[in-house]
Structure formats: structure tokens, C-alpha cells
N, CA, C and O atoms as a MOPAC input file, in Angstrom:
PM7 MOZYME 1SCF
protein

 N      3.61900 1   -41.03200 1    -1.90600 1
 C      3.68500 1   -39.60800 1    -2.05800 1
 C      2.31200 1   -39.02800 1    -1.74400 1
 O      1.28500 1   -39.53800 1    -2.19100 1
 N      2.31900 1   -37.95300 1    -0.96700 1
 C      1.07800 1   -37.26800 1    -0.61300 1
 C      1.09600 1   -35.89100 1    -1.26700 1
 O      2.06800 1   -35.14500 1    -1.15500 1
 N      0.00300 1   -35.57200 1    -1.95000 1
 C     -0.13600 1   -34.25500 1    -2.56900 1
 C     -1.30800 1   -33.56000 1    -1.90400 1
 O     -2.41200 1   -34.10100 1    -1.84500 1
 N     -1.06500 1   -32.37600 1    -1.41200 1
 C     -2.10400 1   -31.61000 1    -0.74800 1
 C     -2.46900 1   -30.43200 1    -1.63500 1
 O     -1.59800 1   -29.66600 1    -2.04900 1
 N     -3.74900 1   -30.28600 1    -1.92600 1
 C     -4.22400 1   -29.17000 1    -2.75300 1
 C     -4.79900 1   -28.05900 1    -1.89700 1
 O     -5.25500 1   -28.28500 1    -0.77600 1
 N     -4.77000 1   -26.88000 1    -2.43500 1
 C     -5.28700 1   -25.71800 1    -1.70500 1
 C     -6.38200 1   -25.01300 1    -2.49000 1
 O     -6.46100 1   -23.78500 1    -2.48800 1
 N     -7.21600 1   -25.78000 1    -3.15300 1
 C     -8.27700 1   -25.15700 1    -3.94400 1
 C     -9.30500 1   -24.46100 1    -3.07700 1
 O     -9.79300 1   -23.39200 1    -3.44400 1
 N     -9.64400 1   -25.03100 1    -1.94700 1
 C    -10.62500 1   -24.40300 1    -1.07200 1
 C     -9.89000 1   -23.60900 1    -0.00600 1
 O     -9.47800 1   -24.15900 1     1.01500 1
 N     -9.72500 1   -22.30600 1    -0.24900 1
 C     -9.02200 1   -21.45700 1     0.69700 1
 C    -10.00200 1   -20.64200 1     1.53100 1
 O     -9.61400 1   -19.63800 1     2.12800 1
 N    -11.25500 1   -21.05400 1     1.58100 1
 C    -12.26500 1   -20.27600 1     2.28400 1
 C    -12.01400 1   -20.21500 1     3.78900 1
 O    -12.52800 1   -19.32200 1     4.46200 1
 N    -11.22900 1   -21.15500 1     4.32700 1
 C    -10.97000 1   -21.13500 1     5.75500 1
 C     -9.78200 1   -20.24700 1     6.10800 1
 O     -9.51600 1   -20.03200 1     7.29000 1
 N     -9.06300 1   -19.72600 1     5.11700 1
 C     -7.96900 1   -18.80400 1     5.35300 1
 C     -8.50300 1   -17.37300 1     5.31300 1
 O     -9.25800 1   -17.01400 1     4.40900 1
 N     -8.11500 1   -16.56700 1     6.28000 1
 C     -8.49100 1   -15.16100 1     6.28200 1
 C     -7.25100 1   -14.37400 1     5.87500 1
 O     -6.23400 1   -14.39700 1     6.56700 1
 N     -7.34700 1   -13.68800 1     4.76000 1
 C     -6.20800 1   -12.93400 1     4.26400 1
 C     -6.53800 1   -11.45500 1     4.32100 1
 O     -7.57700 1   -11.02100 1     3.82200 1
 N     -5.65300 1   -10.68500 1     4.92800 1
 C     -5.86100 1    -9.25200 1     5.07000 1
 C     -4.55500 1    -8.52500 1     4.78800 1
 O     -3.47400 1    -9.11300 1     4.83800 1
 N     -4.67200 1    -7.24600 1     4.49400 1
 C     -3.50300 1    -6.39900 1     4.39800 1
 C     -3.00700 1    -6.12800 1     5.81900 1
 O     -3.76600 1    -6.26200 1     6.77900 1
 N     -1.73600 1    -5.74800 1     5.95400 1
 C     -1.20800 1    -5.39800 1     7.27000 1
 C     -2.02700 1    -4.27000 1     7.87100 1
 O     -2.25100 1    -3.24600 1     7.22500 1
 N     -2.47200 1    -4.45300 1     9.09600 1
 C     -3.25200 1    -3.44100 1     9.79800 1
 C     -2.29300 1    -2.35700 1    10.29100 1
 O     -1.22900 1    -2.65800 1    10.83000 1
 N     -2.67900 1    -1.09900 1    10.10000 1
 C     -1.87300 1    -0.00600 1    10.61600 1
 C     -2.75200 1     0.89900 1    11.46400 1
 O     -3.95100 1     1.03600 1    11.22000 1
 N     -2.13300 1     1.51300 1    12.46600 1
 C     -2.85200 1     2.45500 1    13.32400 1
 C     -2.36100 1     3.86200 1    13.02000 1
 O     -1.16400 1     4.08800 1    12.84100 1
 N     -3.28000 1     4.78900 1    12.96400 1
 C     -2.93500 1     6.17800 1    12.67100 1
 C     -1.88100 1     6.69100 1    13.64800 1
 O     -0.95100 1     7.39200 1    13.24800 1
 N     -2.02100 1     6.35100 1    14.90700 1
 C     -1.09700 1     6.84800 1    15.93700 1
 C      0.32200 1     6.30400 1    15.77300 1
 O      1.26000 1     6.85700 1    16.34700 1
 N      0.49600 1     5.23000 1    14.99900 1
 C      1.82600 1     4.64600 1    14.78800 1
 C      2.54600 1     5.22700 1    13.57000 1
 O      3.71600 1     4.92300 1    13.34200 1
 N      1.86100 1     6.05500 1    12.79300 1
 C      2.41100 1     6.53300 1    11.52800 1
 C      3.23100 1     7.80300 1    11.71300 1
 O      2.81300 1     8.74900 1    12.38000 1
 N      4.40600 1     7.79100 1    11.10300 1
 C      5.24200 1     8.98600 1    11.06800 1
 C      4.96500 1     9.78100 1     9.78800 1
 O      4.79700 1    10.99900 1     9.84200 1
 N      4.91700 1     9.09700 1     8.63400 1
 C      4.62100 1     9.76900 1     7.36600 1
 C      4.11800 1     8.75800 1     6.34700 1
 O      4.33900 1     7.55400 1     6.47600 1
 N      3.43000 1     9.28300 1     5.31900 1
 C      2.93500 1     8.45600 1     4.21800 1
 C      3.24100 1     9.19800 1     2.92200 1
 O      2.98100 1    10.39500 1     2.80600 1
 N      3.79500 1     8.47700 1     1.95300 1
 C      4.15200 1     9.04400 1     0.66200 1
 C      3.53800 1     8.23400 1    -0.46600 1
 O      3.34000 1     7.02500 1    -0.34400 1
 N      3.23900 1     8.91400 1    -1.56800 1
 C      2.85000 1     8.22600 1    -2.80300 1
 C      3.94300 1     8.48900 1    -3.81600 1
 O      4.35300 1     9.62900 1    -4.03500 1
 N      4.40700 1     7.41300 1    -4.42900 1
 C      5.43000 1     7.50700 1    -5.46700 1
 C      4.92200 1     6.83100 1    -6.73400 1
 O      4.08700 1     5.92800 1    -6.67900 1
 N      5.43300 1     7.27600 1    -7.86400 1
 C      5.09100 1     6.64000 1    -9.14200 1
 C      5.83400 1     5.31000 1    -9.26600 1
 O      5.25000 1     4.30800 1    -9.67700 1
 N      7.10500 1     5.30000 1    -8.91400 1
 C      7.93200 1     4.09000 1    -8.91500 1
 C      8.43100 1     3.85000 1    -7.49200 1
 O      8.52600 1     4.78900 1    -6.70100 1
 N      8.74200 1     2.62100 1    -7.16800 1
 C      9.12300 1     2.26600 1    -5.80400 1
 C     10.30400 1     3.08400 1    -5.29100 1
 O     10.27500 1     3.54700 1    -4.15100 1
 N     11.32900 1     3.27000 1    -6.09700 1
 C     12.52800 1     3.95600 1    -5.61700 1
 C     12.64800 1     5.38300 1    -6.13000 1
 O     13.75600 1     5.91400 1    -6.20700 1
 N     11.52500 1     6.01900 1    -6.48400 1
 C     11.55700 1     7.43300 1    -6.87200 1
 C     12.04600 1     8.27000 1    -5.69300 1
 O     11.75000 1     7.97000 1    -4.53600 1
 N     12.79600 1     9.31900 1    -6.00700 1
 C     13.24300 1    10.20400 1    -4.93300 1
 C     12.25900 1    11.35000 1    -4.69900 1
 O     12.37500 1    12.07500 1    -3.71100 1
 N     11.28400 1    11.51800 1    -5.61200 1
 C     10.25100 1    12.52700 1    -5.43400 1
 C      8.90700 1    11.84700 1    -5.23100 1
 O      8.63000 1    10.79300 1    -5.80500 1
 N      8.08100 1    12.46800 1    -4.40600 1
 C      6.80800 1    11.86500 1    -4.02400 1
 C      5.82600 1    12.95600 1    -3.62800 1
 O      6.15500 1    14.14200 1    -3.62500 1
 N      4.63400 1    12.53600 1    -3.29900 1
 C      3.65500 1    13.42100 1    -2.66600 1
 C      3.49100 1    12.92100 1    -1.24100 1
 O      3.24300 1    11.73700 1    -1.01100 1
 N      3.63000 1    13.83100 1    -0.28700 1
 C      3.48800 1    13.48600 1     1.12300 1
 C      2.04500 1    13.77500 1     1.53900 1
 O      1.55200 1    14.88700 1     1.35100 1
 N      1.37600 1    12.77900 1     2.09900 1
 C     -0.02300 1    12.91600 1     2.47800 1
 C     -0.17300 1    13.75800 1     3.73700 1
 O      0.67500 1    13.72000 1     4.62800 1
 N     -1.26700 1    14.52200 1     3.80000 1
 C     -1.57400 1    15.28900 1     5.01500 1
 C     -2.36200 1    14.39200 1     5.97600 1
 O     -2.68000 1    13.24900 1     5.65000 1
 N     -2.66900 1    14.91900 1     7.15500 1
 C     -3.31300 1    14.09700 1     8.19300 1
 C     -4.69600 1    13.59000 1     7.78000 1
 O     -5.05600 1    12.46300 1     8.11800 1
 N     -5.47200 1    14.39000 1     7.06100 1
 C     -6.79900 1    13.95600 1     6.60800 1
 C     -6.66200 1    12.80700 1     5.60200 1
 O     -7.38900 1    11.81700 1     5.68100 1
 N     -5.74000 1    12.94200 1     4.67100 1
 C     -5.50800 1    11.89600 1     3.67300 1
 C     -4.97900 1    10.62100 1     4.33100 1
 O     -5.33500 1     9.51600 1     3.92200 1
 N     -4.13500 1    10.77300 1     5.34400 1
 C     -3.60500 1     9.59800 1     6.05400 1
 C     -4.73300 1     8.87300 1     6.78200 1
 O     -4.80500 1     7.64500 1     6.73900 1
 N     -5.61000 1     9.61500 1     7.44500 1
 C     -6.74600 1     8.97800 1     8.15000 1
 C     -7.63300 1     8.19600 1     7.18000 1
 O     -8.06600 1     7.08600 1     7.49000 1
 N     -7.90000 1     8.76600 1     6.01900 1
 C     -8.72000 1     8.07700 1     5.01900 1
 C     -8.00200 1     6.82800 1     4.50800 1
 O     -8.63600 1     5.79800 1     4.27600 1
 N     -6.68400 1     6.91600 1     4.33300 1
 C     -5.88800 1     5.77500 1     3.88000 1
 C     -5.90800 1     4.65700 1     4.91600 1
 O     -6.06600 1     3.48900 1     4.56200 1
 N     -5.75100 1     5.00000 1     6.18300 1
 C     -5.78400 1     4.00300 1     7.26200 1
 C     -7.13900 1     3.29800 1     7.28900 1
 O     -7.20200 1     2.07600 1     7.42700 1
 N     -8.21600 1     4.05800 1     7.15800 1
 C     -9.56000 1     3.45900 1     7.14700 1
 C     -9.71600 1     2.49800 1     5.97300 1
 O    -10.31000 1     1.42900 1     6.11200 1
 N     -9.18700 1     2.87900 1     4.83400 1
 C     -9.26400 1     2.03700 1     3.64200 1
 C     -8.47500 1     0.74000 1     3.83700 1
 O     -8.98300 1    -0.34400 1     3.54700 1
 N     -7.25700 1     0.84600 1     4.31800 1
 C     -6.40400 1    -0.33400 1     4.50300 1
 C     -6.97900 1    -1.26700 1     5.56500 1
 O     -6.93800 1    -2.48800 1     5.40800 1
 N     -7.50900 1    -0.70300 1     6.63700 1
 C     -8.01700 1    -1.51500 1     7.74600 1
 C     -9.45800 1    -1.99100 1     7.55600 1
 O     -9.98700 1    -2.70300 1     8.40900 1
 N    -10.09300 1    -1.61100 1     6.45900 1
 C    -11.48300 1    -2.01000 1     6.24000 1
 C    -11.60900 1    -3.52700 1     6.11300 1
 O    -10.63500 1    -4.22500 1     5.83100 1
 N    -12.80100 1    -4.01000 1     6.32100 1
 C    -13.06900 1    -5.45000 1     6.23000 1
 C    -13.37400 1    -5.88400 1     4.80000 1
 O    -13.90700 1    -6.97100 1     4.57600 1
 N    -13.04400 1    -5.04800 1     3.85200 1
 C    -13.28000 1    -5.36200 1     2.44300 1
 C    -12.60300 1    -6.68600 1     2.08000 1
 O    -11.48700 1    -6.95700 1     2.52300 1
 N    -13.26300 1    -7.48800 1     1.29300 1
 C    -12.74400 1    -8.77100 1     0.84000 1
 C    -11.46800 1    -8.56100 1     0.01300 1
 O    -11.38600 1    -7.62900 1    -0.78700 1
 N    -10.48000 1    -9.43500 1     0.21400 1
 C     -9.23400 1    -9.35300 1    -0.54700 1
 C     -9.18600 1   -10.44900 1    -1.60200 1
 O     -9.88800 1   -11.45600 1    -1.51800 1
 N     -8.33100 1   -10.22000 1    -2.60300 1
 C     -8.13000 1   -11.22200 1    -3.64700 1
 C     -6.66300 1   -11.21600 1    -4.05900 1
 O     -5.97700 1   -10.20100 1    -3.94100 1
 N     -6.19100 1   -12.36600 1    -4.54500 1
 C     -4.82700 1   -12.47800 1    -5.02600 1
 C     -4.75900 1   -12.04600 1    -6.48000 1
 O     -5.53900 1   -12.51000 1    -7.31200 1
 N     -3.82100 1   -11.15300 1    -6.78200 1
 C     -3.61500 1   -10.67200 1    -8.14700 1
 C     -2.13300 1   -10.51000 1    -8.42500 1
 O     -1.34700 1   -10.22400 1    -7.52200 1
 N     -1.76300 1   -10.69200 1    -9.66200 1
 C     -0.41800 1   -10.35700 1   -10.13300 1
 C     -0.57800 1    -9.15600 1   -11.03300 1
 O     -1.18300 1    -9.26000 1   -12.10100 1
 N     -0.04900 1    -8.02100 1   -10.62500 1
 C     -0.19700 1    -6.81000 1   -11.42700 1
 C      0.91400 1    -5.83100 1   -11.09100 1
 O      1.40100 1    -5.77500 1    -9.96200 1
 N      1.29900 1    -5.06800 1   -12.08900 1
 C      2.26800 1    -4.00800 1   -11.86500 1
 C      1.56300 1    -2.78500 1   -11.30900 1
 O      0.54600 1    -2.36200 1   -11.86000 1
 N      2.07600 1    -2.20700 1   -10.23100 1
 C      1.39400 1    -1.06400 1    -9.62200 1
 C      1.52900 1     0.21000 1   -10.45000 1
 O      2.52400 1     0.41900 1   -11.14400 1
 N      0.51300 1     1.04800 1   -10.36000 1
 C      0.55600 1     2.38500 1   -10.97600 1
 C      1.23000 1     3.36500 1   -10.02500 1
 O      1.88300 1     4.31700 1   -10.45500 1
 N      1.06200 1     3.11800 1    -8.71300 1
 C      1.65800 1     3.94800 1    -7.66700 1
 C      2.09300 1     3.05100 1    -6.50700 1
 O      1.63800 1     1.91500 1    -6.37100 1
 N      2.97400 1     3.58600 1    -5.68800 1
 C      3.38700 1     2.93000 1    -4.44900 1
 C      3.01800 1     3.83100 1    -3.28600 1
 O      3.25300 1     5.03900 1    -3.33200 1
 N      2.45300 1     3.26100 1    -2.26500 1
 C      2.13500 1     3.97700 1    -1.03800 1
 C      3.14200 1     3.49400 1     0.00400 1
 O      3.15500 1     2.31900 1     0.36900 1
 N      3.97700 1     4.40200 1     0.47200 1
 C      5.03100 1     4.05100 1     1.42800 1
 C      4.64500 1     4.63100 1     2.78600 1
 O      4.52900 1     5.84600 1     2.94300 1
 N      4.44900 1     3.74700 1     3.76600 1
 C      4.05600 1     4.15900 1     5.10600 1
 C      5.24900 1     3.94600 1     6.03300 1
 O      5.71100 1     2.82200 1     6.22600 1
 N      5.74100 1     5.05600 1     6.60500 1
 C      6.82800 1     4.95800 1     7.57900 1
 C      6.22300 1     5.07500 1     8.96400 1
 O      5.52700 1     6.04100 1     9.27600 1
 N      6.49600 1     4.08600 1     9.78300 1
 C      5.96600 1     4.06300 1    11.14000 1
 C      6.95200 1     4.70700 1    12.10900 1
 O      8.13100 1     4.86500 1    11.78900 1
 N      6.47700 1     5.07200 1    13.27100 1
 C      7.31500 1     5.74500 1    14.27000 1
 C      8.44700 1     4.85600 1    14.78200 1
 O      9.43500 1     5.36300 1    15.31400 1
 N      8.31700 1     3.54300 1    14.62800 1
 C      9.38300 1     2.63500 1    15.04200 1
 C     10.41400 1     2.42700 1    13.92400 1
 O     11.25400 1     1.53100 1    14.00300 1
 N     10.33600 1     3.27100 1    12.87600 1
 C     11.22900 1     3.26700 1    11.71200 1
 C     11.01900 1     2.10700 1    10.75000 1
 O     11.79700 1     1.94600 1     9.81000 1
 N      9.99300 1     1.30000 1    10.95700 1
 C      9.69200 1     0.25900 1     9.97000 1
 C      8.88600 1     0.88500 1     8.83000 1
 O      8.27200 1     1.94100 1     8.98600 1
 N      8.90500 1     0.21000 1     7.69300 1
 C      8.24200 1     0.71500 1     6.50100 1
 C      7.30300 1    -0.35800 1     5.96600 1
 O      7.67400 1    -1.52600 1     5.86000 1
 N      6.08300 1     0.05200 1     5.63000 1
 C      5.11500 1    -0.85100 1     5.01600 1
 C      4.82000 1    -0.29100 1     3.62100 1
 O      4.53500 1     0.89700 1     3.46800 1
 N      4.89300 1    -1.15400 1     2.61100 1
 C      4.69500 1    -0.73000 1     1.22200 1
 C      3.40900 1    -1.33600 1     0.67800 1
 O      3.18100 1    -2.54300 1     0.76600 1
 N      2.57500 1    -0.46700 1     0.11400 1
 C      1.34400 1    -0.90700 1    -0.51900 1
 C      1.41100 1    -0.54000 1    -1.99900 1
 O      1.96300 1     0.49700 1    -2.36800 1
 N      0.84500 1    -1.39900 1    -2.83800 1
 C      0.77600 1    -1.14800 1    -4.27100 1
 C     -0.62400 1    -0.65400 1    -4.61400 1
 O     -1.61400 1    -1.10200 1    -4.03600 1
 N     -0.69000 1     0.26900 1    -5.55400 1
 C     -1.98400 1     0.76200 1    -6.01200 1
 C     -2.09100 1     0.47900 1    -7.50100 1
 O     -1.28500 1     0.96000 1    -8.29700 1
 N     -3.10100 1    -0.31200 1    -7.87100 1
 C     -3.41700 1    -0.51500 1    -9.28300 1
 C     -4.76900 1     0.14100 1    -9.52000 1
 O     -5.38000 1     0.64200 1    -8.57700 1
 N     -5.22700 1     0.14800 1   -10.70500 1
 C     -6.40100 1     0.93100 1   -11.10500 1
 C     -7.40800 1     1.21000 1    -9.99300 1
 O     -7.55400 1     2.35900 1    -9.57500 1
 N     -8.08700 1     0.21000 1    -9.51600 1
 C     -9.14600 1     0.42100 1    -8.52300 1
 C     -8.88300 1    -0.33700 1    -7.23100 1
 O     -9.79200 1    -0.51500 1    -6.42000 1
 N     -7.64900 1    -0.78500 1    -7.03200 1
 C     -7.33600 1    -1.63500 1    -5.88200 1
 C     -6.06700 1    -1.16900 1    -5.17900 1
 O     -5.19800 1    -0.53600 1    -5.77900 1
 N     -5.98300 1    -1.50000 1    -3.88500 1
 C     -4.77600 1    -1.28000 1    -3.10400 1
 C     -4.35500 1    -2.62700 1    -2.56200 1
 O     -5.19700 1    -3.43200 1    -2.16500 1
 N     -3.04900 1    -2.87800 1    -2.54200 1
 C     -2.60000 1    -4.18800 1    -2.12200 1
 C     -1.23800 1    -4.18400 1    -1.47300 1
 O     -0.50500 1    -3.19400 1    -1.47400 1
 N     -0.94100 1    -5.33000 1    -0.92500 1
 C      0.34400 1    -5.57100 1    -0.28600 1
 C      0.80500 1    -6.93500 1    -0.78500 1
 O      0.07900 1    -7.92400 1    -0.69100 1
 N      2.01200 1    -6.96900 1    -1.31400 1
 C      2.51200 1    -8.15000 1    -2.00100 1
 C      1.55000 1    -8.43900 1    -3.15900 1
 O      1.43700 1    -7.60600 1    -4.05900 1
 N      0.87100 1    -9.55100 1    -3.17800 1
 C     -0.07800 1    -9.85700 1    -4.25700 1
 C     -1.51700 1    -9.93600 1    -3.75700 1
 O     -2.38500 1   -10.47700 1    -4.44200 1
 N     -1.76700 1    -9.40900 1    -2.58500 1
 C     -3.08800 1    -9.42200 1    -1.97000 1
 C     -3.70000 1    -8.02300 1    -2.08300 1
 O     -3.13200 1    -7.05200 1    -1.58300 1
 N     -4.85700 1    -7.92300 1    -2.73900 1
 C     -5.46900 1    -6.62500 1    -3.02900 1
 C     -6.90400 1    -6.55400 1    -2.53300 1
 O     -7.58200 1    -7.57200 1    -2.39200 1
 N     -7.35600 1    -5.32200 1    -2.27000 1
 C     -8.76300 1    -5.07700 1    -1.96500 1
 C     -9.23900 1    -3.90300 1    -2.80000 1
 O     -8.46500 1    -3.00900 1    -3.14300 1
 N    -10.50900 1    -3.92000 1    -3.11900 1
 C    -11.14100 1    -2.87700 1    -3.93300 1
 C    -11.23500 1    -1.58500 1    -3.11400 1
 O    -11.46400 1    -1.62300 1    -1.90600 1
 N    -11.05500 1    -0.44300 1    -3.78500 1
 C    -11.19600 1     0.86100 1    -3.13700 1
 C    -12.54200 1     1.46200 1    -3.51400 1
 O    -12.96600 1     1.36900 1    -4.66700 1
 N    -13.21100 1     2.07600 1    -2.55200 1
 C    -14.47700 1     2.75500 1    -2.83400 1
 C    -14.24000 1     4.00800 1    -3.66400 1
 O    -14.95300 1     4.25600 1    -4.63700 1
 N    -13.24800 1     4.79400 1    -3.28600 1
 C    -12.89500 1     6.02000 1    -4.01100 1
 C    -11.76600 1     5.67800 1    -4.97400 1
 O    -10.59100 1     5.74500 1    -4.61200 1
 N    -12.11700 1     5.31800 1    -6.17700 1
 C    -11.16500 1     4.78700 1    -7.14000 1
 C    -10.14600 1     5.81200 1    -7.63000 1
 O     -9.09800 1     5.43100 1    -8.15100 1
 N    -10.43100 1     7.09500 1    -7.47400 1
 C     -9.52300 1     8.15900 1    -7.93100 1
 C     -8.75500 1     8.81500 1    -6.78600 1
 O     -8.01300 1     9.76900 1    -7.01900 1
 N     -8.91400 1     8.32800 1    -5.56100 1
 C     -8.34700 1     8.96400 1    -4.38100 1
 C     -6.83600 1     9.18200 1    -4.49900 1
 O     -6.36900 1    10.31700 1    -4.40500 1
 N     -6.06900 1     8.10700 1    -4.70300 1
 C     -4.61500 1     8.22800 1    -4.73800 1
 C     -4.12200 1     8.90600 1    -6.01700 1
 O     -3.14200 1     9.65000 1    -5.99300 1
 N     -4.79300 1     8.64800 1    -7.11100 1
 C     -4.43200 1     9.29800 1    -8.37600 1
 C     -4.59900 1    10.81500 1    -8.25000 1
 O     -3.73500 1    11.57500 1    -8.68800 1
 N     -5.69600 1    11.24700 1    -7.66000 1
 C     -5.94900 1    12.67800 1    -7.46800 1
 C     -4.90500 1    13.30100 1    -6.54200 1
 O     -4.46300 1    14.42600 1    -6.77700 1
 N     -4.51700 1    12.59500 1    -5.51400 1
 C     -3.48400 1    13.11000 1    -4.60600 1
 C     -2.16500 1    13.25700 1    -5.34800 1
 O     -1.50500 1    14.29100 1    -5.24900 1
 N     -1.78000 1    12.22700 1    -6.09000 1
 C     -0.48200 1    12.26100 1    -6.76100 1
 C     -0.41400 1    13.36000 1    -7.82300 1
 O      0.54700 1    14.12900 1    -7.85600 1
 N     -1.41400 1    13.43600 1    -8.67800 1
 C     -1.37300 1    14.40400 1    -9.77500 1
 C     -1.82000 1    15.80700 1    -9.36300 1
 O     -1.53900 1    16.77800 1   -10.06600 1
 N     -2.51200 1    15.91900 1    -8.23300 1
 C     -3.03200 1    17.21200 1    -7.82000 1
 C     -2.19600 1    17.94700 1    -6.79300 1
 O     -2.58700 1    19.02000 1    -6.33400 1
 N     -1.05800 1    17.39600 1    -6.42700 1
 C     -0.23400 1    18.01100 1    -5.39500 1
 C      1.21300 1    18.16100 1    -5.84300 1
 O      1.68100 1    17.47500 1    -6.75200 1
 N      1.89700 1    19.06600 1    -5.18400 1
 C      3.30300 1    19.33700 1    -5.47200 1
 C      4.15900 1    18.14900 1    -5.01600 1
 O      3.94200 1    17.58300 1    -3.94500 1
 N      5.12000 1    17.79300 1    -5.84500 1
 C      6.04200 1    16.70500 1    -5.49900 1
 C      7.13600 1    17.25400 1    -4.58300 1
 O      7.59200 1    18.38600 1    -4.74600 1
 N      7.54100 1    16.43500 1    -3.62700 1
 C      8.58100 1    16.78700 1    -2.67200 1
 C      9.65800 1    15.72300 1    -2.67800 1
 O      9.46400 1    14.62500 1    -3.20100 1
 N     10.77400 1    16.05300 1    -2.10400 1
 C     11.84100 1    15.06900 1    -1.93400 1
 C     11.36500 1    14.05000 1    -0.91200 1
 O     10.83600 1    14.41500 1     0.13800 1
 N     11.55200 1    12.77900 1    -1.21900 1
 C     11.11600 1    11.71400 1    -0.32000 1
 C     11.79600 1    11.84200 1     1.04000 1
 O     12.99000 1    12.12900 1     1.12100 1
 N     11.03100 1    11.62900 1     2.10000 1
 C     11.56100 1    11.65300 1     3.46200 1
 C     11.91500 1    10.25600 1     3.94700 1
 O     12.59800 1    10.09500 1     4.95900 1
 N     11.44900 1     9.25100 1     3.22200 1
 C     11.69500 1     7.86200 1     3.60000 1
 C     12.90100 1     7.36800 1     2.80400 1
 O     12.85400 1     7.25500 1     1.57900 1
 N     13.96100 1     7.08200 1     3.51700 1
 C     15.19400 1     6.61300 1     2.88300 1
 C     15.15700 1     5.08900 1     2.86900 1
 O     15.04600 1     4.43900 1     3.90800 1
 N     15.25100 1     4.54800 1     1.67800 1
 C     15.29300 1     3.08700 1     1.51200 1
 C     16.51100 1     2.74500 1     0.68100 1
 O     16.91400 1     3.50900 1    -0.19700 1
 N     17.08400 1     1.61000 1     0.95900 1
 C     18.18500 1     1.12900 1     0.13800 1
 C     17.67000 1     0.01300 1    -0.73400 1
 O     16.91400 1    -0.84800 1    -0.28400 1
 N     18.08400 1     0.03300 1    -1.98800 1
 C     17.73400 1    -1.06600 1    -2.88700 1
 C     18.49100 1    -2.29400 1    -2.43600 1
 O     19.66000 1    -2.21900 1    -2.05900 1
 N     17.81700 1    -3.41200 1    -2.47900 1
 C     18.48200 1    -4.67800 1    -2.17000 1
 C     18.43000 1    -5.56000 1    -3.38800 1
 O     17.44500 1    -5.56800 1    -4.12600 1
 N     19.48300 1    -6.29200 1    -3.59300 1
 C     19.57600 1    -7.17200 1    -4.75900 1
 C     19.79300 1    -8.58800 1    -4.28900 1
 O     20.63500 1    -8.85600 1    -3.43200 1
 N     19.02200 1    -9.48800 1    -4.86100 1
 C     19.17900 1   -10.91500 1    -4.54500 1
 C     20.27500 1   -11.49400 1    -5.40700 1
 O     20.38600 1   -11.15400 1    -6.58500 1
 N     21.07400 1   -12.35100 1    -4.84100 1
 C     22.14700 1   -13.00500 1    -5.60400 1
 C     21.63000 1   -14.16600 1    -6.39000 1
 O     22.39700 1   -14.83000 1    -7.08800 1

């Protein structure tokens, strides 16, 4: 029997999904993943979000419940979901630190909520 360990992961480069501003149709912040109301980001907020996601900031693996969900709908109708916890943004369980720790919180609580434009269906595993 051969057992392979992965303690030294320094040779793996882990990043969040890269997104391009020109590929984005809309970006929403929701409190819960399947909320029907959200805050829709404007173009300035989207540009700042893209810069944050695409930054070379070091990532780390974490298990945490998100405070907010960032839903990015691309022009090809695909959807990318990012989780926001206190001072980090992540995808799946991979997170990076945010420089502006109040950015998404300020957007969510400081703006009018709208009906979500991104239609998603809940899926259930058997």
C-alpha cells in the first residue's frame, strides 16, 4: 500500500477564478445564496471587485459560513459565486484577504435592495 501525503503544497498555485470586466453582465450581493433581493453593483464597484478578485494576493483554505454572497453573471450566461466572510473573499473554500474590509458590507447595507436579476435554480443531491 502506498500513501501519499500533501503536507507540502507550496508547489501548487491556488487562485480564485479570474474574471474580466468585459465579460461581466451583472454583479449582485446577497445576504443568503438564494435570496430573491440583492444589491446590484454599479460599474465602479464592479471594476473594484474585479481588481480584488484578480489580485495576486495569497490565498488560504478555510471552512466558514459566508456573511454575503457575490453572484457574478457573465455575458455567456454562466454564473460565478464568491463567498464573503469578515475580511476575506473566496470561492469554494479558497479565500484571499481584502484590503478594504468594509467594501461589500457598505455596499449591501448602504444601498437599496432590488429584485435579483440572476435566476438560479436550487439543486438537491440525492
